[in-house]
SERO-4910 file (N, C-alpha, C, O; in steps of 0.05 Angstrom, whole numbers):
BEGIN
 pado doro    nc1    nc2    nc3   cac1   cac2   cac3    cc1    cc2    cc3    oc1    oc2    oc3
  Met    A  -1069    378  -1627  -1073    377  -1598  -1057    400  -1585  -1032    400  -1586
  Ser    A  -1071    420  -1574  -1058    443  -1562  -1057    439  -1532  -1075    428  -1520
  Leu    A  -1035    448  -1520  -1032    446  -1491  -1034    474  -1479  -1025    493  -1491
  Pro    A  -1045    476  -1454  -1045    501  -1440  -1017    512  -1435   -998    497  -1435
  Asp    A  -1015    538  -1431   -989    550  -1426   -976    538  -1401   -951    535  -1401
  Ser    A   -991    531  -1381   -980    520  -1357   -967    493  -1363   -946    486  -1351
  Asp    A   -979    477  -1381   -968    451  -1388   -942    455  -1404   -922    441  -1400
  Leu    A   -942    474  -1423   -918    479  -1439   -896    489  -1421   -872    482  -1425
  Gln    A   -902    506  -1401   -882    515  -1382   -870    492  -1367   -846    491  -1363
  Ala    A   -887    473  -1358   -877    450  -1344   -860    432  -1361   -840    421  -1352
  Ile    A   -867    429  -1387   -852    413  -1405   -824    425  -1410   -804    411  -1409
  Phe    A   -823    451  -1415   -798    464  -1420   -780    463  -1395   -756    459  -1397
  Leu    A   -792    466  -1371   -776    464  -1347   -765    436  -1343   -743    432  -1334
  Thr    A   -782    416  -1350   -773    388  -1348   -750    382  -1367   -730    369  -1360
  Leu    A   -752    392  -1392   -730    388  -1411   -705    402  -1403   -683    392  -1407
  Arg    A   -708    426  -1392   -685    441  -1381   -671    425  -1359   -647    423  -1358
  Leu    A   -687    415  -1340   -677    400  -1318   -663    375  -1328   -640    369  -1319
  Ala    A   -676    360  -1345   -664    334  -1355   -638    339  -1370   -619    324  -1368
  Ser    A   -637    360  -1386   -613    367  -1401   -590    374  -1383   -567    364  -1387
  Leu    A   -595    390  -1363   -574    398  -1344   -564    375  -1327   -540    372  -1323
  Val    A   -583    358  -1318   -575    335  -1302   -559    316  -1319   -539    305  -1309
  Thr    A   -566    311  -1343   -551    293  -1361   -523    304  -1365   -504    288  -1364
  Leu    A   -520    330  -1370   -494    342  -1374   -476    339  -1349   -453    332  -1350
  Ile    A   -488    345  -1325   -473    343  -1300   -464    314  -1296   -442    309  -1288
  Leu    A   -482    295  -1300   -476    267  -1295   -456    256  -1316   -441    237  -1309
  Leu    A   -455    267  -1340   -434    259  -1359   -407    266  -1348   -387    251  -1351
  Ile    A   -405    289  -1335   -380    298  -1323   -373    283  -1298   -350    274  -1295
  Val    A   -393    278  -1281   -388    264  -1256   -386    234  -1260   -369    221  -1248
  Gly    A   -403    224  -1278   -404    195  -1282   -381    183  -1296   -375    159  -1293
  Thr    A   -367    198  -1313   -345    187  -1328   -322    178  -1310   -314    155  -1312
  Pro    A   -311    195  -1293   -289    185  -1276   -299    164  -1256   -284    146  -1249
  Leu    A   -324    166  -1247   -334    147  -1228   -338    119  -1241   -331     99  -1230
  Gly    A   -349    119  -1265   -353     94  -1280   -326     82  -1288   -323     57  -1287
  Trp    A   -307     98  -1295   -280     89  -1302   -267     76  -1278   -254     55  -1280
  Trp    A   -269     90  -1255   -257     79  -1231   -269     52  -1223   -255     34  -1216
  Leu    A   -295     51  -1223   -309     26  -1216   -302      3  -1235   -301    -20  -1227
  Ala    A   -297     10  -1260   -291    -11  -1280   -262    -20  -1277   -256    -43  -1285
  Arg    A   -244     -4  -1267   -216    -10  -1267   -204    -17  -1240   -183    -31  -1239
  Thr    A   -217     -8  -1219   -204    -11  -1192   -206    -39  -1182   -225    -54  -1188
  Arg    A   -187    -46  -1165   -188    -71  -1149   -190    -65  -1119   -186    -82  -1103
  Ser    A   -197    -40  -1113   -199    -32  -1085   -222    -45  -1071   -242    -52  -1084
  His    A   -219    -50  -1045   -241    -62  -1030   -264    -42  -1026   -285    -50  -1017
  Trp    A   -260    -17  -1034   -281      3  -1033   -300      1  -1057   -321     14  -1058
  Lys    A   -293    -15  -1077   -310    -17  -1101   -338    -26  -1095   -357    -15  -1105
  Gly    A   -340    -47  -1078   -367    -57  -1071   -384    -37  -1057   -407    -31  -1065
  Pro    A   -374    -25  -1034   -391     -5  -1021   -398     20  -1038   -421     29  -1037
  Ile    A   -379     30  -1054   -384     53  -1070   -404     46  -1093   -422     61  -1099
  Gly    A   -400     22  -1104   -419     13  -1125   -447     10  -1113   -467     16  -1127
  Ala    A   -449      1  -1088   -476     -2  -1076   -488     25  -1071   -512     29  -1074
  Val    A   -472     45  -1063   -483     72  -1058   -493     84  -1085   -514     97  -1085
  Val    A   -478     80  -1106   -486     90  -1132   -512     77  -1141   -529     91  -1152
  Ala    A   -516     51  -1136   -540     37  -1145   -563     40  -1126   -585     32  -1132
  Leu    A   -559     53  -1103   -580     55  -1082   -606     67  -1092   -627     57  -1085
  Pro    A   -606     88  -1109   -631     99  -1119   -648     79  -1135   -672     84  -1140
  Leu    A   -636     57  -1145   -651     38  -1160   -671     23  -1143   -692     14  -1152
  Val    A   -665     19  -1117   -682      4  -1099   -694     20  -1077   -713     12  -1064
  Leu    A   -683     44  -1072   -693     60  -1050   -718     75  -1059   -718     87  -1080
  Pro    A   -740     75  -1043   -764     90  -1051   -757    120  -1055   -742    131  -1039
  Pro    A   -767    132  -1076   -760    160  -1081   -767    179  -1058   -753    198  -1054
  Ser    A   -789    173  -1044   -797    190  -1022   -776    189   -999   -771    209   -986
  Val    A   -764    165   -995   -743    162   -975   -718    178   -983   -707    193   -966
  Leu    A   -709    175  -1008   -686    191  -1017   -692    220  -1016   -675    236  -1007
  Gly    A   -716    229  -1024   -724    257  -1023   -724    267   -995   -717    290   -990
  Phe    A   -733    251   -976   -734    259   -948   -707    265   -937   -702    286   -924
  Tyr    A   -688    247   -942   -661    251   -932   -646    274   -946   -631    289   -933
  Leu    A   -652    278   -972   -641    301   -986   -652    327   -975   -639    347   -973
  Leu    A   -678    326   -968   -691    349   -956   -678    357   -930   -674    380   -924
  Leu    A   -672    337   -913   -659    342   -888   -631    353   -893   -622    372   -879
  Ala    A   -616    341   -912   -589    350   -917   -588    379   -928   -570    394   -921
  Met    A   -608    386   -944   -609    413   -956   -622    434   -938   -620    458   -943
  Gly    A   -636    424   -917   -650    443   -900   -632    461   -884   -608    457   -884
  Pro    A   -643    480   -869   -627    499   -854   -609    486   -834   -587    497   -828
  Arg    A   -616    463   -823   -600    450   -803   -583    427   -815   -567    415   -800
  Gly    A   -586    422   -840   -571    401   -853   -543    411   -861   -538    435   -862
  Pro    A   -524    392   -865   -497    400   -872   -495    416   -898   -481    436   -900
  Leu    A   -510    407   -918   -510    421   -944   -524    448   -942   -516    468   -953
  Gly    A   -546    448   -926   -560    473   -922   -544    494   -907   -544    518   -914
  Gln    A   -529    485   -887   -512    504   -872   -489    515   -890   -482    538   -888
  Leu    A   -479    497   -907   -458    506   -925   -468    527   -945   -455    547   -948
  Thr    A   -491    522   -957   -502    541   -977   -509    567   -963   -506    589   -975
  Gln    A   -519    566   -939   -526    591   -925   -501    607   -917   -501    631   -918
  Ser    A   -480    592   -910   -455    606   -903   -442    619   -927   -428    639   -925
  Leu    A   -448    608   -951   -437    619   -976   -455    641   -987   -449    653  -1007
  Gly    A   -478    646   -973   -496    666   -983   -514    657  -1005   -528    674  -1017
  Ile    A   -516    631  -1010   -533    621  -1031   -561    618  -1021   -580    622  -1037
  Gly    A   -565    612   -996   -591    608   -985   -599    578   -986   -584    562   -996
  Pro    A   -622    572   -975   -631    544   -974   -638    534  -1002   -647    549  -1019
  Leu    A   -633    508  -1007   -637    496  -1033   -665    484  -1038   -674    483  -1060
  Pro    A   -679    474  -1016   -705    463  -1021   -724    483  -1034   -724    507  -1028
  Phe    A   -741    473  -1052   -761    489  -1067   -748    510  -1085   -759    532  -1089
  Thr    A   -725    503  -1095   -711    519  -1116   -703    501  -1139   -702    476  -1136
  Phe    A   -698    513  -1162   -690    497  -1185   -663    484  -1180   -658    461  -1189
  Ala    A   -645    498  -1166   -618    487  -1160   -621    462  -1142   -607    442  -1146
  Gly    A   -639    463  -1123   -644    440  -1106   -655    417  -1122   -649    393  -1117
  Leu    A   -672    423  -1141   -684    403  -1159   -662    389  -1175   -663    365  -1180
  Val    A   -642    405  -1185   -620    393  -1200   -604    374  -1183   -597    352  -1192
  Ile    A   -597    383  -1159   -581    366  -1141   -595    340  -1135   -583    318  -1136
  Ala    A   -621    341  -1129   -637    317  -1123   -638    299  -1147   -637    275  -1144
  Ser    A   -642    310  -1170   -644    294  -1195   -617    281  -1202   -617    258  -1212
  Val    A   -595    295  -1197   -569    283  -1201   -565    259  -1183   -556    238  -1193
  Cys    A   -573    261  -1158   -570    238  -1140   -588    215  -1148   -580    192  -1148
  Tyr    A   -613    222  -1157   -632    201  -1163   -626    187  -1190   -632    163  -1192
  Ser    A   -614    201  -1209   -608    190  -1235   -580    179  -1237   -572    170  -1259
  Leu    A   -564    181  -1216   -536    174  -1217   -531    145  -1228   -514    142  -1245
  Pro    A   -545    125  -1219   -539     98  -1229   -546     94  -1259   -534     77  -1272
  Phe    A   -564    110  -1269   -572    108  -1297   -550    118  -1316   -550    112  -1339
  Met    A   -532    134  -1305   -509    143  -1320   -484    126  -1314   -471    117  -1333
  Val    A   -479    120  -1289   -454    107  -1281   -454     78  -1290   -433     69  -1300
  Gln    A   -475     63  -1285   -474     35  -1291   -470     28  -1321   -454     11  -1327
  Pro    A   -484     42  -1340   -478     36  -1368   -449     44  -1375   -437     30  -1391
  Leu    A   -439     65  -1364   -411     73  -1369   -392     52  -1358   -372     45  -1371
  Gln    A   -397     43  -1334   -380     23  -1322   -380     -3  -1339   -359    -15  -1344
  Asn    A   -403    -11  -1348   -405    -35  -1365   -390    -31  -1391   -377    -49  -1401
  Ala    A   -392     -7  -1402   -378     -1  -1428   -348     -2  -1424   -334    -12  -1441
  Phe    A   -339     10  -1402   -310     10  -1397   -300    -19  -1391   -278    -26  -1400
  Glu    A   -315    -34  -1377   -307    -62  -1371   -306    -79  -1396   -289    -97  -1398
  Ala    A   -324    -73  -1415   -325    -89  -1440   -300    -84  -1458   -294   -100  -1475
  Ile    A   -287    -61  -1453   -263    -55  -1470   -241    -75  -1464   -227    -84  -1483
  Gly    A   -238    -83  -1439   -216   -102  -1432   -190    -88  -1429   -187    -64  -1432
  Glu    A   -170   -104  -1423   -143    -93  -1418   -126    -90  -1444   -109    -73  -1445
  Arg    A   -131   -107  -1463   -114   -109  -1487   -111    -82  -1502    -88    -75  -1507
  Pro    A   -132    -68  -1509   -128    -43  -1523   -112    -22  -1508    -96     -7  -1520
  Leu    A   -115    -22  -1482   -100     -3  -1465    -71    -11  -1463    -53      6  -1462
  Glu    A    -66    -37  -1462    -38    -47  -1461    -24    -40  -1487      0    -33  -1487
  Val    A    -38    -43  -1510    -26    -36  -1536    -19     -6  -1537      2      1  -1547
  Ala    A    -38     10  -1527    -33     39  -1526     -9     45  -1509      7     63  -1515
  Ala    A     -6     31  -1487     17     36  -1469     43     29  -1482     63     42  -1478
  Thr    A     43      7  -1498     68      0  -1513     76     21  -1533     99     22  -1541
  Leu    A     57     36  -1542     62     58  -1561     68     84  -1547     68    106  -1558
  Arg    A     74     82  -1520     82    104  -1503     60    125  -1499     65    148  -1495
  Ala    A     35    116  -1500     13    134  -1494     10    136  -1464     12    116  -1449
  Thr    A      6    160  -1454      1    164  -1426    -27    154  -1419    -43    149  -1437
  Pro    A    -32    149  -1393    -59    140  -1386    -81    159  -1395   -103    150  -1403
  Leu    A    -76    185  -1395    -96    204  -1404   -100    202  -1434   -122    203  -1444
  Asp    A    -78    199  -1449    -80    195  -1478    -95    169  -1484   -111    168  -1503
  Ser    A    -89    148  -1469   -102    122  -1474   -132    124  -1470   -148    112  -1484
  Phe    A   -140    140  -1450   -168    143  -1444   -182    157  -1467   -203    148  -1477
  Phe    A   -171    180  -1475   -185    196  -1495   -183    184  -1524   -201    188  -1540
  Ser    A   -160    171  -1530   -156    161  -1557   -166    132  -1561   -171    124  -1583
  Val    A   -168    117  -1539   -175     89  -1541   -201     82  -1526   -221     74  -1539
  Ala    A   -202     87  -1500   -225     79  -1484   -250     95  -1491   -271     83  -1494
  Leu    A   -247    121  -1494   -270    138  -1499   -284    131  -1525   -309    128  -1526
  Pro    A   -269    129  -1548   -283    121  -1573   -296     93  -1571   -318     90  -1582
  Leu    A   -283     74  -1558   -295     47  -1556   -320     47  -1537   -337     30  -1540
  Ala    A   -322     66  -1519   -344     67  -1500   -367     85  -1510   -386     89  -1495
  Leu    A   -365     97  -1534   -385    115  -1543   -414    103  -1543   -432    117  -1535
  Pro    A   -417     78  -1551   -445     67  -1549   -455     67  -1521   -479     71  -1516
  Gly    A   -437     62  -1501   -445     63  -1474   -453     91  -1465   -471     94  -1449
  Tyr    A   -439    111  -1475   -446    138  -1470   -473    145  -1481   -489    160  -1468
  Leu    A   -479    135  -1505   -505    140  -1517   -527    128  -1499   -547    141  -1494
  Thr    A   -524    103  -1491   -543     90  -1474   -547    104  -1448   -569    109  -1439
  Ala    A   -524    111  -1435   -525    125  -1409   -539    152  -1411   -555    159  -1394
  Ser    A   -534    167  -1432   -546    193  -1435   -576    191  -1440   -591    207  -1428
  Ile    A   -584    173  -1457   -613    169  -1462   -628    161  -1437   -649    172  -1431
  Leu    A   -617    141  -1423   -630    131  -1398   -631    153  -1377   -652    156  -1364
  Thr    A   -610    168  -1374   -609    189  -1354   -629    211  -1360   -644    220  -1343
  Phe    A   -630    219  -1385   -648    240  -1394   -677    231  -1390   -693    246  -1378
  Ala    A   -684    207  -1399   -711    197  -1397   -719    193  -1368   -742    199  -1360
  His    A   -701    183  -1352   -707    178  -1324   -712    204  -1309   -730    206  -1292
  Thr    A   -697    225  -1315   -701    251  -1303   -728    263  -1311   -742    275  -1295
  Val    A   -735    259  -1336   -761    269  -1345   -784    256  -1330   -804    269  -1324
  Gly    A   -781    231  -1324   -803    216  -1311   -803    217  -1280   -820    204  -1268
  Glu    A   -785    232  -1268   -784    234  -1239   -810    246  -1227   -822    264  -1240
  Phe    A   -818    237  -1204   -841    249  -1190   -836    252  -1160   -836    274  -1150
  Gly    A   -832    229  -1146   -830    230  -1117   -808    248  -1107   -812    265  -1089
  Val    A   -784    246  -1118   -761    262  -1109   -765    291  -1115   -760    308  -1098
  Val    A   -774    297  -1140   -777    326  -1147   -800    339  -1131   -798    363  -1125
  Leu    A   -821    324  -1125   -842    335  -1109   -833    340  -1081   -841    360  -1069
  Met    A   -817    322  -1070   -807    325  -1042   -788    348  -1040   -790    363  -1020
  Ile    A   -770    352  -1059   -750    373  -1057   -760    399  -1069   -755    420  -1058
  Gly    A   -773    397  -1092   -780    422  -1106   -808    432  -1100   -813    456  -1105
  Gly    A   -825    415  -1089   -852    425  -1084   -867    428  -1111   -865    411  -1129
  Asn    A   -883    449  -1112   -900    453  -1136   -903    482  -1142   -924    494  -1141
  Leu    A   -880    494  -1150   -879    523  -1156   -879    527  -1186   -860    519  -1199
  Pro    A   -900    539  -1197   -901    543  -1226   -877    558  -1237   -869    579  -1227
  Gly    A   -865    547  -1258   -843    561  -1271   -816    557  -1257   -796    566  -1267
  Ile    A   -817    546  -1233   -792    542  -1217   -786    513  -1212   -764    504  -1217
  Thr    A   -806    498  -1202   -801    470  -1195   -824    452  -1205   -822    428  -1202
  Arg    A   -844    463  -1217   -867    446  -1226   -860    433  -1253   -863    446  -1274
  Val    A   -851    409  -1252   -844    394  -1277   -868    380  -1287   -890    381  -1276
  Ala    A   -865    366  -1310   -888    354  -1324   -902    333  -1308   -927    332  -1307
  Ser    A   -887    316  -1294   -900    295  -1278   -917    307  -1256   -939    296  -1250
  Val    A   -908    328  -1243   -923    342  -1222   -947    356  -1234   -969    357  -1221
  Gln    A   -945    366  -1258   -967    379  -1271   -989    359  -1278  -1013    366  -1275
  Val    A   -982    335  -1286  -1003    315  -1290  -1017    309  -1264  -1042    306  -1264
  Tyr    A  -1002    306  -1243  -1014    301  -1216  -1033    324  -1209  -1055    319  -1198
  Asp    A  -1026    349  -1214  -1043    371  -1208  -1069    370  -1224  -1091    375  -1213
  His    A  -1067    363  -1249  -1092    360  -1266  -1110    339  -1255  -1135    343  -1253
  Val    A  -1099    317  -1247  -1116    295  -1237  -1128    303  -1210  -1152    298  -1205
  Glu    A  -1112    316  -1193  -1123    324  -1167  -1145    345  -1170  -1163    346  -1153
  Ala    A  -1144    361  -1191  -1165    381  -1196  -1187    370  -1213  -1205    385  -1222
  Leu    A  -1187    344  -1219  -1207    330  -1236  -1207    341  -1264  -1227    340  -1278
  Glu    A  -1184    351  -1273  -1181    361  -1301  -1171    338  -1318  -1148    339  -1327
  Tyr    A  -1187    318  -1323  -1178    294  -1336  -1171    298  -1365  -1153    285  -1375
  Ala    A  -1184    316  -1379  -1177    321  -1407  -1149    333  -1409  -1134    324  -1426
  Asp    A  -1143    352  -1392  -1115    363  -1392  -1095    342  -1383  -1073    341  -1394
  Ala    A  -1102    326  -1364  -1084    305  -1355  -1079    285  -1377  -1056    276  -1381
  His    A  -1100    278  -1393  -1097    260  -1415  -1077    271  -1436  -1060    257  -1446
  Arg    A  -1081    296  -1442  -1064    308  -1463  -1034    309  -1455  -1017    300  -1470
  Leu    A  -1029    318  -1430  -1001    319  -1421   -989    291  -1417   -966    286  -1424
  Ala    A  -1005    273  -1406   -996    246  -1402   -990    233  -1429   -972    217  -1431
  Gly    A  -1007    239  -1449  -1003    228  -1475   -977    237  -1487   -962    222  -1500
  Val    A   -970    263  -1483   -944    273  -1493   -921    259  -1480   -902    251  -1494
  Met    A   -923    254  -1454   -902    241  -1440   -900    211  -1448   -878    200  -1449
  Leu    A   -923    199  -1453   -923    171  -1462   -910    168  -1489   -893    150  -1493
  Ile    A   -916    186  -1508   -904    185  -1534   -874    190  -1532   -858    176  -1545
  Phe    A   -866    209  -1516   -838    215  -1512   -823    191  -1501   -802    184  -1511
  Ser    A   -834    178  -1481   -822    155  -1469   -818    132  -1489   -798    119  -1489
  Phe    A   -839    128  -1505   -837    107  -1525   -815    113  -1546   -800     95  -1553
  Leu    A   -814    138  -1555   -793    145  -1574   -765    142  -1563   -747    134  -1577
  Val    A   -762    149  -1537   -736    146  -1524   -728    117  -1524   -705    110  -1530
  Leu    A   -746     99  -1516   -740     71  -1515   -736     59  -1542   -719     42  -1546
  Leu    A   -751     69  -1562   -747     60  -1589   -719     67  -1599   -706     51  -1612
  Ala    A   -710     92  -1593   -683    100  -1601   -662     84  -1587   -642     76  -1599
  Leu    A   -667     78  -1561   -648     62  -1546   -644     34  -1557   -622     25  -1560
  Tyr    A   -666     21  -1563   -665     -6  -1574   -655     -7  -1603   -642    -26  -1611
  Ala    A   -661     14  -1618   -652     15  -1646   -622     19  -1648   -609      9  -1666
  Trp    A   -610     34  -1629   -582     41  -1630   -565     25  -1611   -541     29  -1609
  Arg    A   -577      6  -1597   -562    -10  -1577   -540    -25  -1591   -546    -38  -1611
  Pro    A   -516    -24  -1581   -494    -39  -1594   -498    -69  -1592   -508    -79  -1571
  Gly    A   -492    -82  -1613   -494   -111  -1613   -520   -121  -1626   -523   -145  -1631
  Val    A   -539   -102  -1631   -564   -110  -1644   -559   -110  -1674   -551    -90  -1686
  Arg    A   -565   -132  -1687   -561   -135  -1716   -586   -126  -1730   -608   -134  -1723
  Lys    A   -582   -111  -1751   -604   -103  -1767   -606   -120  -1792   -586   -126  -1805
  Ala    A   -630   -128  -1798   -634   -146  -1821   -630   -130  -1847   -632   -142  -1869
***
């Protein structure tokens, strides 16, 4: 099964976007997930709700507000223009920012659960051995949370690959710049190119199945016969 060059271009752009978003969210999500797992602050509830908001908020609504924020009159748009970067909508950079916001809970929540599952005892033992909080995190918490990192990374990558509403709202449909695989499928259907839509959709279906298969096969706590 061969795919047109435009489909391959959309797939490579999608994989590039998903990889970059996953890497950014690993950096951003680690301290945020750690803080949510450990803090007793009254801000935990509101911040946790903001993190989880993309799970229930329609993608078009999130995309609309991000579009306003990144636009010429928005706070982020004014900042980027003052820095000489220019407006972010309909650019790959804007697509990355929107995807980071939309996929945030898929990284943070698994990490928060993994950190909470560690409990206090291992960290207390490390403290009695005169380990600093930073040493305790990297030598104790991080190794114990690795299954959570695997789950979070797989979910974030797969969710970014499957995005449609947010990326269409922010990125539009520019070939080689913002046209990801999900938008390419939509274009094929809109143009009544059902054979091309079937091929690309089939690739995405197989990819999604393999991702879920890997997630369930490697999930911690699952016993293998």
